[in-house]
Each structure stands twice: as C-alpha cells, then as structure tokens.
C-alpha positions in Angstrom: 0.0 0.0 0.0 2.9 2.4 0.8 4.5 1.8 -2.5 1.2 2.6 -4.2 0.8 5.8 -2.2 4.4 6.9 -2.9 3.9 6.1 -6.6 0.6 8.0 -6.7 2.2 11.0 -5.0 5.1 11.1 -7.4 2.8 10.8 -10.3 0.7 13.7 -9.1 3.8 15.9 -8.5 5.1 15.1 -12.0 1.9 15.0 -14.0 0.4 18.3 -12.7 3.0 20.6 -14.3 3.0 18.5 -17.5 -0.8 18.8 -17.6 -0.6 22.6 -17.2 1.9 23.0 -20.0 -0.2 20.8 -22.3 -3.3 22.8 -21.4 -1.6 26.0 -22.1 -0.3 24.7 -25.5 -3.8 23.6 -26.4 -5.2 27.0 -25.6 -2.5 28.8 -27.6 -3.1 26.5 -30.6 -6.9 26.8 -30.5 -7.4 30.5 -29.5 -4.0 32.0 -30.2 -1.8 33.9 -27.8 -3.5 36.2 -25.3 -3.8 39.8 -26.6 -2.3 41.4 -23.5 0.0 40.7 -20.6 -3.0 41.0 -18.3 -4.9 38.2 -20.2 -1.8 36.0 -20.1 -1.4 36.6 -16.3 -5.1 35.8 -15.7 -4.7 32.5 -17.7 -1.6 31.6 -15.6 -3.4 32.4 -12.4 -6.2 30.0 -13.3 -3.8 27.3 -14.3 -1.7 27.6 -11.1 -4.9 27.6 -9.0 -5.5 24.0 -10.1 -1.9 22.8 -10.3 -0.6 23.9 -7.0 -3.1 22.0 -4.8 -2.4 18.9 -6.9 1.3 19.1 -6.4 0.9 19.7 -2.7 -1.5 16.7 -2.4 1.0 14.5 -4.3 3.9 15.6 -2.2 1.9 15.1 1.0 1.0 11.5 0.0 4.6 10.7 -0.8 5.8 12.3 2.4 3.3 10.5 4.7 4.1 7.1 3.0 7.8 7.7 3.4 7.5 8.7 7.1 5.3 5.6 7.8 7.9 3.4 6.0 10.8 4.8 8.1 8.8 4.5 11.4 8.1 0.8 10.6 11.8 0.2 9.9 12.8 1.6 13.3 10.2 -0.4 15.2 
C-alpha cells in the first residue's frame, strides 16, 4: 500500500505541471496567444490555482508514506 501511495504521490507531482503545460499549449493552438499581458497573467493564475493543490497533495501523499515506512523500519 505504501508503494502505491508513494507512486501516486510522485505521479501527481510530475503530472500536474505537465498537464498545465499541455493545457496552455492547447489554448495557444486553438485560441491564439493572449492579446495582452493581463490576459496572459489571468490565464496563468487560473492554471496555477488548479496545479498547486495537486502538487501539494501528491507531495503530502509521498511524504506520509515515506514517514510511515521509516517508522516501521525503526520499530
């Protein structure tokens, strides 16, 4: 179970930024580049609002599984 949680956490940490880059590329290809720096900033804000919690959740899963594994080794 620990190995699964660590793998899931690592996947979330790696996949979230990759998804964000892919989503931004799709937006650029379908709608074109944003007309202003403000529009680009707003798009980045929306993207980071969904990516950051995913990265934090993945890191938390990985960290908790690692701590549990080390505690079991000591006992």
